[in-house]
N, C-alpha and C positions, 0 to 999 in steps of 0.2 A: 189254607186261609193264606200262608204265607208263602205259597209259591210265587206266585207273580212279584212280590217284592224280592225274590231271591233270584230268580230270573233278570230282574231289574239289574240288579246288584253285577250279576255274573257279565250282563251285555254291557255296564260300563266299565266293567274291570277287562274284558277283553278290548275297548275300545281304546281306552289308555295305554293297555299294550301294546296294539297295533300300530297307535297314532303320534303315541310321544314318545317313542324311544329315539330320538334324533331322525335327520333326515341321511341319507345316503352320501357317499362322496361323489361329487362332482369332478369330472374329468378334467385335467391342469396339464396342460402340455409343457408347463415348465418344471414340472415338478419330476424330479431324477434320483430319488430316493432321500436317505437323511438331509435335513437341511442344516447347512454348512452357515450358513451367515443367520446365527441366532445370539439371544440374549441370555443373561442372566436370569434365573427362576426362582421365586421364593425365597428374595433375599433375606426377609425377615427372621424366616427360620434360621436359613443360615447364619445370620447375627448370633441368632438364640442358640442354636449347636455351637459355634464357637467359644461361647462364653461359658455355657456349661462344659465343655472340655478343657479349659482352662479352669473354672473350679472345678472339677475333676480331681486335675495335677494337684492343685492346691490340699483339697482333703487328701490324695496320696502322702504328699509331702508331711503334712500335719501328722498322719497315723504313720508315717516312719520318725517321726521325731519324737513321740510319744509311747508306740510300742515294743514291746519286749517278746518276742517270739520263743523266746528261754522257757515263759511261764506254760507251753503246753507242752516243752519237750522235756524239763526235768522236776521232778516233784520237791514241794515246797516243804520246810519243815514248820515248827510254831513260829519262830521270827520272819517268814518270809523270806528265808534264803534255799537257794537252789541248791541241791545236790547231787553232785558228780559235775558242776561247773568247772571249765577250767579257768586258770587265773585268780580261782577263789580260796578261801581255807577250805572250803568244803570240797574241793576239786578231788581229794583220795577218797571222799565219803560218798559212793554215789546211790546208797541205799537209804529209806525212808523205814525210820524205826518206831514203832507204839509203845508206849510207855506201858499201857493197859489195854491190850484189843479189844476185851469184852466191853470196853465203854463203845465201842464200834456197833451194839448191837443197838444203841438208841434209836427210832426212828429218824431224830431231827440230821441224822447223817444223811438219809437220801434226800433232804429238805437243803442243807447246806455243804455237801460234798466235802465234811470235815468232823473225823471224830474228837469227841470235847476229851482229849487225852493228851498231855505234849508229846511230842514228835519232834525227834533227830535225825541228823544225818548221821549215818556210821559207813566202817569201811566194807564190813561183812555181818551176816546176821549169826545171833545167838545159837551157838550149836551144843549147847547141854543145859541141864535145868539146873539153878542156883537161885539163892535168895540174899538180900540186901544184908540179912540179920548174920547170916553166916559168912557172907564174904568180907564182913569189915575186921572179923578176928582173924584172919589170915591173910596177908601180905601180898602172896599170889594170885588168892583169887580176888581181892579188891581191884589188882593192877587188871586184869581180865575185865572185871565188872565195871571200871570206868569208862571202858570203850564203847558203855550203850548209858553214860550219865553225859548230864551240860556239865559244861566249862567250871570249874572251881571248887568241885567237890573232891573233899579230902577224906583219909581213913580217921582223924582225929575227930570230925566232926561228930561220929555216931550215928548207927541208924535211923535213930528218933529224929534228929534234924536235920538229916537229908530228906528223910520222905515227908514232914512235914514243910521244908521247901521245894518240895517237886523237884529235888534234881538227879533224883535216881527212879529207875522203877523199883517195885518192891522184890519183883521176881524175875527172874530170867527163864525163858521155853524156848528149846530146841524149834528153830526158823526156817523157811527157805526162801528165798529171794522169789519174787513176781510181779512182774510190772514195774520193776526198781523199788519194790516194799518188802519190808521182812510181814512174814506171815507164819502162823504157828504149822509145824509141821505135823499134819493131822495125816492119820491113817484109819487102818480098820486092824482089826484081830480077833476073830472068832464071832464078829456081828457087832464088837464093843469097839467105840470112839477114842480112839489113840492119840498122844501126842510124843513124839520120842520113844515110841513104843511103852508106854505107860498109860495105864487109862484115868490117874488121877495125877495132881500136882500142888503143889504150896505154893499159895498165892502170897507169900512173904509175911503173912500176918499171923501164921499159925493154922491156918485153915485148909483144908484138903478139898480141892476143885475136882469135877468131872471134866474131863477132854471135851464131852460132847456140847460144854458151854460156849466154847469158843465156838461153834460152829454158825450161832448168829452175828458173831461179831466180823467173823472173817467174812461170812456173807455179805453183810452190809456195808463189809469196807473194801470188798473186790466188784459191789455192784456197777461203780462208775469205770471200773479198771477192764472189765473182762473185753469192753468195746473196743478198745484200745490196745489188747493184747492180740484182739483178733486182726486189727490195722496193722500191729507189728508184723504177725504172722505173715498177712498180704504182702507186706514191704519186704520180707524177707522171699516170700515166692518170686516177688519182681526182681531181686538182686539174683536170683540162681537161673532165672528164665528169659531175662531182658533179651537176650541176644536171639532165642529162637521164636521170641514173638516177633522181634525185627524183621527175622526170617520167613514168617509166616505173612507179614503185612507186606511185605516184598512181591512175595507170591502173588497176594489178593491184587497187589498195583500191576504185577504182570501177566496176570491172567483178563483182568479190567483192559489193560490196554491191548491184550491180544484180539481182545472180545470189539473193542471199538476199530481196530485195525480190520478185523474180519466185516465186521460190518461194513465198512466202507466200501469192500470190494463184494462180500457174500453176503446182502441185506436178507435177502430173503431166504436163503437156506440157513441162514445162522437164527435168525428168529424163529423158524418150526425147529431147529437143532436144540433153540434153548427152550421152549415151551417144552420137547420130548425129555431133555435132560432135568428140567424142574419136577416134573411129575414123576421120573424116575428116582430122583435123590428123595423127595419127599417119600414116594413109595417105601424106599429102602429103610427111612428113618422108621414108619411104621412097622417093619420087618424088624429090624432092630430091637424095638420096643416089645414088641410082642415076642421074640427070644427071652430078652431080660424077664421077662414079666412069668413067662412060662419056666425060666431057670430057678427061680425064687420059690416055686410051688412048695417044695418041699423044704424049702429052708427055716430052722425056727426062727419065729421073732419077725418074718418076713410080712406078715398078716396085720401088722398093727397099721394103724390108721393115720395119717399125719396130725390130724386132729391130737389122737391119744402121744404123738411124741412129741408136740409143742415144738419151740423152737429152739434148733442146736445152731451152735456156732462153726460146726464142721459139718457142711452141706453134703459130705458125702455119706453122711447117716441115710438122708432121706434116699438117695439111689441103693441101699439094701431092704429096702421093702416096695411090696408090689405094686400098692396104691398109686406110687409116682410114676412108674413106668405105664400103669392104666390110663392116668391123668396126659402123660406125655402122647400116649398113643392115640387118644380120642381127640385132644388138638390137633395134630398131625394130619388125622384120618378126615377131621371136617373142615382143615385147609386143602386139603388134597380135593375134595367133594366139591368145596366151591371155587378151586381154579377151573375143574373140568367143564363144571356147568356154565361158566363164565367163557369159556373156551367154544361150548356147543352153542349158546347162544350169540357169542359174535362172529361165529364161522365167516360170515357173509362179510363182517367188516374189515374182517385180518387182511387179506388183500389189500386194500383200498388202504389201512395203516401202515401196512408193510411199503408200500409205493411212497408214502411220506419221510418214512423212515429212509429210503433209497435217497429220496431229494435232501434230508439231513445230512445223510453219509456225503453226499457231493459239496455241499455246503461248508463241511468241515475241513473238507477234503483240499478246500482252497483256502483255508482257515485254521492250518494244521495247530497252528499256535495258541488254540484255546484251547486245547488240550491241555495244557498245560498252566493255561490261567487259575483252576482250581486251587494248585500249588501256592498261588500267592495269597488268594482267599483264607487257605488253611493258616499260612503263616500271619496274617494279621489276625485272623480271629486266635489264634495261639497267643498273640502278644494279647489282644485285650483280656483273653480267659486267664493269662498269667497277671495283669497289671488287678485285675479285678479278686483273684485268688489273695495276692500279694496283701493287697491294700485290705482286704476282709481281716486277715491273719494280724495283720499290725492293728486295723481297730480294736479286735476281741482282745487283743494284748497290753492295751495300753491304760490299764486301771490302773489302781493303785491298789496296795496291800492295807486289808481291813482287817481288824483285831475284834474281836468278842469275848466278852464275858462267858467262861464256861464253868459250868457247878456242879458238885453231885447233888447237894439239898435244895429247897428252895431258899430263892435269893431275888428279893427285885430287884437286880442289875443285871440277871441272868438274861442273855444276848444283846445285852446292850455293848453298844460301841465303847472300845478303850484304847490308850496307851500304854504298850508294856516296857516302856522306858520310864514313865511317869506313875500312872496309878497303881500299880503294883510295886513297884519298887521304893515308894514312899510311904508305903501304907496306909493310902487314902480310901480302900476298897473296906467296906462295911460286912463283907461277908466271908468268912475266914478261909473256908473249903474252896474260892472260886480263882479261877486263873484267865490271863489275858493271854488267848491264844488266837493263832493266824489261821483267819475265817476263811476268807476268799479276795478275790480282784474287784475291786469297786470305784468309787469316788464319786463325791459331792462337788466338783468346779463345774463351772458352767460348761467347759469342752467335755466330762464326764455325762453331765445331763443332756446331753443331747448327741451322743455315742450312737443312741439306735437311729435316731435322724439322719446321721453319716453312714450307718451301714445301709439304711433304706436307698439312700441316695446312690450310693457304690453298686448296690443290685439295680437301679432304675437305669442308670449310666452303662452300667454291664448289657441290659437287653438294650438299649438306643444304641451304643457301639457296636454290638454285634450283628444288629438287626438293619445297621449302616453299612459295614462292611458285607452282609450277602446282597443289599441292594447295588451297591457300587456293580459286584458282580454281575447281578443280572441284568443293571443296563450297561454295561459294557459289552458285553454279548450279544445284548438285542442289536446293540448298536453294530457290532462287528458283522453279524448275520441279515441284520436288513442291508447293508451295503452291499451285500451279495445277492440279495433278492431283487432289488432296484436298479442291479448293473445292467444296462441295455444289454451288452454283449460279456460275457463271463470269462475269467475272469480281467480281461481287458481293462474295463472299467471299476474295477474295483480299487479302494488305495491300496499303498503298497503294501503298508503295516495296519490293516482293519482292527485289530484288536487295540494298538497303541491309540489309534485315530479316536475309538472310540471310549478309551479309558480319559483320553485328555479331554476330550469334549463333556464327558460326566462330571470331572472334576472342576474343571475350569468353570463351567456355564450352570450345571445344575446341581451342586452339593446341599443348596438348601433343597431342593427337589427331595432328594435321596434323605437329608434328615426329617422332613416332615412326615413321608411316607414311614420311616421308622420310627418316628415320634407314636404315631398312631397306634403302630403293633406294640411298641415297648408301654403304652401306657395300659391295653388291653393285656400283656402277658402280667404286669405288674398287679394288676387285681386280680389276677387267676392266684397269683403266689398270697396274696392277702387271704382270696379264698380257700386256698389249702391252708392257711395256718389258721383262719377262723374254723374251720372244718377238724383239724388236728385239734383244737382247745373244745369243741364240742361233742369229743368223741364218748364221754363218760355222761354227756347230757343226756336227759330223758325226753326233751323237749321234741317230740316226734315232727311236728310241724315246723321247729326252726331247719331241724336237719332234712326235711323235705325241701324247702325252701332253697336252702344252701345246697343240694343238689341240683336245682333246677338253675341256679344262677351259674353253677360249674359248668353245666352241659350249655347253656346261653354264650358265656363268655366262650367256652370251647368253639362253637359254632361260629362266631363272631371273628375270632380269632383269624379259623383257617377260612372265612371268605373274605377277610381284610388281606390277607397272603394273596388270595387269588386275582383280588383287585390290585393290590400292589406289583406284584408280576408283569400284568398286561398294562399297568399305568407307564411303567419304566420301558416297557416296550414304544407304547406311544411316544414317552417323551427323548426317546432315543431316535424315534424318526423326525418329527415335527420341532422338538425341542421347546413345548408349552411347559404351562405350571403342573403341578400334581394335580390339581382337583380337576383342570381343563381336562387334563390326559385321561385323569381315573374315569371320567364322564364318557369321553371318547370311545375310550375301549369299553365299559362296559355296554354302552348301547351297540357298540359293532357287535360284542360276543350275543347280546341279543335277537338282533336280528339275524343273527347265524347259529341260534342254540342248538338245531339240531346237528349241523354241523360240528359244535362243540362237544356235543357226546358221542357224535359218530367217528369223528378223525382225531380230535386231542386226546380224549380219556382214555379211546383203545391204546393207541401208540404208548402213553404213560402207562396204562396196564402192562404191555407188553416189555416196556424200559423196567419198570418193576422186577417183570418175573428174572430179567437178566440180573440183577442186583440182588435179588434171592437166589438165584444158581450160584453166583459168585460165593457167597456169603455161605451156602449150604457145602460146597465142595471144598474151601478153605476150613470151614467149621470140622465138618466129617473129619478130614486130615489132621486138624487139631485134637480133636477127641481122642483119638486113635493114637498119637504121638506121647501127648500128655499124660494121658490115662495107664498108658503100659500094657493096653489091651492087644497090642501087637509084639512078638517075643523078637523083633528083628531092632525095635527102640528100645526096650528094657535096659538097656545099658548106657544108651546113649540120652534119653530123657532124663530131666533134671529130676532128684528127690524133692519132693514139693509137700508143704503142708496142705493145702487146698488144689486139687489141680484144675479145679475149674477156674480159679483166677487167670491163667494165661488164656485158656479157651474161650474163655468170657470176652478178655482182652483183645484176643486175634478175631472173634466173630464182629466187635461192635467196632473194633478198629477198619477188618475188610469191608462193612457195610457204609461206612465213612468214605475210604477209599473207593470203594464201587460207586455211592452216591456221587461223590466228587466228577468219577467220570462221566455216570451217566446226563449228570445235572448239565454237561455241556450240551449234549442231545439234546435232554426236555427243553431246554432255554432256546436250544436251533428249533426243535418243532414248534413250541409255540410262537416263537417270532415268524419262522416260514408263513404259520397258521394264519397269524392276525395280519400280515401282509398277503396272503392270499387271499383273503377276505376283503382287505382294502382294496386290491388288485380287482378284485370281481365289481366292484362297484363303481369304480374309477374307469375302467374299460370295459370294451365288450367282443373283443378279438378282431376286430375289423383292422383294415390297414391303416386308418387316421386315429384308433385308440385301440393299439395292439396291446396284446397282455405282455407283462414283463416276467409271468410264469414260464417255467420249463414244458417243454410238451409232457415230460411225464405227470407234474402237478395238472396240468390242464387233461391229461386224462382222468386223473383222480376227479376233477369235475364233472367229469360226463358221467362216470360210472353212478358217483354221488346222485349226479340230477338223472340218470336212468332209474336207480332206486328208490329215491324217495324226491319227485317233481316239485311237490309243494316247497320244497326247502330252499329252493332257488327261485323263487317267483320274485321275491322283494328285491332281492338283491340283483335281477337282472332286467329289472322294469325300469 
């Protein structure tokens, strides 16, 4: 019944698709490549971007004047003083001591990150049992005890008065330092929890307490510290292995450069070698995972599942169970099968893609300085990331010390703000067992009220600036390679310094266009960050519809971000050639690609796939070498490799760094291929290969045209008509 209506809709769709995608380019005898006489584009967005950058500098200056990074480095006592900070009275007291660690067993600790017990900075942790009642009777013991008391305590005050004023703890327990804090030295003897080799201790009031009662307090007090301890161990691993990591990254850079040079002269052979090596490297990974899986078969405890094991800060524990290696083996096998199937289905297109890579190699050979342009991009991105990180740290530490009322019994003022210098020293508190202790860093001024907004602005400008730097690199390289393509005689008719010429045009005329495109992308990325934040907040929610809707939104914005990146990239190529504004260039690029959509899939994307295999090969080679070196699997490296807490830290760093380096080098190739492809499509529309309208493409690219035309005759009808 609805079939005719559906057919009508489909016909209308295809009519719109074929007749409203813009008109093909007309032949222009005066067109000689990238337009030299051009004007500034998207001026309003350029002004807006400059104002935003100036405001970003103002936010940074404000954060640096208000922030204090010491708050995340040093532990803080009950008065808000930093333990161990140089140039202060606490310089020689680097450790934080809790008067009563069992108070940390309160659930409020997890909410406020502060134990409701006095805390002071000490030089060292207590090493023996001692009670205040016994210490006040012996001068030598009291001198030792005073190291763990607040200032002003004297032996003549008596134990009762000292305890009522909360100047000293009721008892000392043997403790050990952990993340700059003193925690009870808990142990186990015969299945019984002990502290200082004793299963019980005197609480200072004549009561004997089991050592196991300390477990909850220690557990809650360390729940926030464990992550910091892991970070410290990772930092120590970096200090031990940083030069080996640099060597690994240098090796990755040399291999990437070697691949690029070999592609310049042996493109066909190198592509096939690349394909074979990728398959072999992944195949070896599957074999290695199987051998590890089989070796753990008889090992006790290796059949524990990852779910049963739970989260462990020592990731090497996961490598001791069979399920981990089975998961690795399955993942690598799937990747291997997918790559082989893609190569089988694309076997007829590989030769055409290889020819396009050869042409890109010739272009890069005439613009060799383009290989080093990614270093400039990395430098700018490093500056952007460093500025964002430093500003974020200073913003997060620009709060003031907040003190709250802590008490053991019921009190109407519990958790209210207080002033330790007024309320509790002048006797204005109505709850006798209450204490005014440091709780956290906050503030109620106008500046502190808008801290979240400033952090949001910091993140947003980070995305905007990072996208701007990336866009600048894309437009610069596009301008350089376009000047190569449209040169009638290569390389005689090319500019002397094509990269610098393209960079100058991009900054002089198209800063607003770059800012416009990167602004659109930054808005989408910040929305994705907000969706991730909402997803994190709704993890414990039971509303299935809300979770489904959020998942759909995340998927849609992920797809939208990929689409905008694709449009921006091709728009920048058109801007580099014609010098028009962002919207016009994006429209022209989109319509041009739609008129050649089969070629986009056949040539451009197959080439991207081959370049991705190259990056995968470099990462695989360097990653395998890093694994055998840092894990100590090879005896030749046992004495050379550094001693590490987590050997996966340098391995992961080398792998990620190798990918970024390989991506930097191969991104030049990818940008060259995309630019040549867009110029290739433009050339087909402008010219017909006759004497009056000759092609600008080289003979090899012309061969690509006829191969593609012979295999897909329908793809060239629209562009040759």
